[in-house]
Structures are given as structure tokens and as C-alpha cells.
C-alpha positions in Angstrom: 0.0 0.1 0.0 1.2 3.3 -0.8 -0.1 6.4 0.8 0.4 9.7 -1.3 0.5 13.2 -0.8 1.8 16.6 -2.3 3.2 19.8 -1.2 1.9 23.3 -2.2 5.2 25.4 -1.9 5.0 28.3 0.1 6.0 31.6 -1.7 9.8 32.3 -1.6 10.5 29.1 0.5 11.7 27.1 -2.0 13.2 27.8 -5.7 10.1 28.5 -8.0 11.9 26.8 -11.0 12.5 23.5 -9.1 9.8 21.0 -10.0 8.2 18.7 -7.2 10.3 15.6 -6.9 9.2 12.3 -5.3 10.3 11.3 -1.8 9.4 7.8 -0.8 9.6 6.4 2.8 9.0 2.8 3.2 8.2 0.9 6.9 10.1 -2.3 7.1 8.0 -3.0 10.4 7.7 -5.2 12.5 4.9 -3.0 13.8 3.1 0.1 12.8 4.8 3.4 13.3 4.1 7.3 12.7 6.2 9.0 10.1 6.8 12.9 9.9 8.2 14.3 6.8 9.2 18.0 6.5 10.9 20.1 4.0 13.8 22.5 5.1 13.1 26.0 4.1 16.5 27.3 4.1 18.6 25.7 6.8 18.6 22.1 8.6 16.3 22.6 11.4 15.7 20.0 13.9 13.1 18.5 15.2 11.0 17.9 11.9 8.2 19.4 13.7 9.8 22.6 13.8 7.4 25.9 12.5 11.0 26.9 10.6 10.1 23.7 8.2 7.3 22.8 5.8 5.3 19.9 7.1 4.6 17.6 4.1 3.1 14.5 5.9 2.5 12.9 9.3 0.7 9.7 9.9 0.5 6.2 10.6 2.4 3.6 8.2 2.0 -0.3 8.3 4.6 -2.6 8.0 5.6 -2.9 4.4 3.7 0.2 3.3 5.3 3.2 1.9 4.6 6.9 1.9 5.1 9.1 -1.5 5.0 12.7 -1.3 6.4 15.2 -3.8 8.5 18.4 -3.0 10.9 20.9 -4.7 13.1 20.9 -1.5 16.5 19.1 -2.1 16.5 17.6 1.5 13.9 16.7 3.9 13.6 15.9 7.5 12.4 12.4 8.4 11.3 11.2 12.0 9.2 8.4 13.1 8.2 6.5 16.2 9.2 3.2 17.5 6.8 0.3 18.2 7.3 0.4 22.1 5.1 3.6 21.8 4.0 4.2 18.2 2.5 7.5 19.0 4.8 9.0 21.5 8.3 7.8 21.3 9.9 9.8 18.5 13.3 9.3 16.8 15.6 12.2 16.2 15.1 13.9 13.0 17.4 12.7 10.2 18.3 14.8 6.8 17.9 12.8 3.6 18.9 14.6 0.4 18.3 14.1 -3.4 21.1 11.7 -4.7 24.1 12.9 -6.6 26.7 11.4 -8.7 30.1 12.6 -7.7 33.5 12.1 -9.4 36.9 13.0 -8.0 38.1 14.2 -4.5 38.9 17.1 -2.5 38.8 20.3 -4.5 38.6 18.5 -7.7 35.2 16.6 -6.8 32.3 17.6 -9.0 28.7 16.6 -8.5 25.8 16.4 -10.6 21.9 15.7 -9.9 21.6 11.9 -10.1 18.8 11.0 -13.2 16.5 9.5 -10.7 16.0 12.4 -8.1 13.7 10.2 -5.6 14.7 10.4 -2.0 14.2 7.1 -0.6 14.2 6.2 2.9 13.7 2.8 4.7 12.5 3.0 8.2 12.3 0.2 11.2 9.8 0.6 14.2 12.1 -1.5 16.3 14.0 0.6 19.0 17.8 0.9 18.6 19.5 -2.1 20.1 16.8 -4.3 20.1 
């Protein structure tokens, strides 16, 4: 099952000439969790629920299901709950950015957008260390 949503870009928040691109977040379980996805407006701001971010999605995701949203942002903040408390125990937010192809090292390193701009994130509801 795929849950879909889209983002209406706030005026001036993101580049107007950047078309919305997909973000896919998949739950590998073992139990249901809540997922929060937010686009960074200009700087990386945590937690994902900060008013300095643009909230794209927050809701439940069953094991094996995916959430698909779109945003023009190059990076998003993703947080989720764990199965020991699926409505309250939120993870730290993590930033996930559009993939790039890079060649070289150091000052000679050059990067270009990947032909597939999809941000893909896989999450587990199992708490760390268990």
C-alpha cells in the first residue's frame, strides 16, 4: 500500500523553478509507526516538527507500506516512532537529500544531480539496540 500526498510550495520558501520531485519512505516494520516528513525551508532545522520547516506528511504507516510525497526541496527531515510506543516515542530527525553522482576528491570533486532524483528512506519501528 502506498500513501500519497503532495506539497504546495510556500511563496519564497523554495526555488520556484524547481519542480516537485518524489520522496518515498518505506516501513519495514515489524509494527506500525507514525512518520513525519518535512521540507527544510532554508537551513537544516530540527526537530522535523519545527515551524521553521514545511510539514509535508505526518501519519501512520503499516509494516511493508510506503508513503510517497513530492516536494521541490533538495533535502527533507524524516522522523518516526518506535513500536514500543507508536504514538509518542519519536526518533531524532534525520536529513535525507536528493542523490548525486560525484567524481573526484577534495577540491577536484564535482557533483551532478542523479538522473533519478527520488529521495528513498527505509525505516524500522524496532527501537535501537533491540
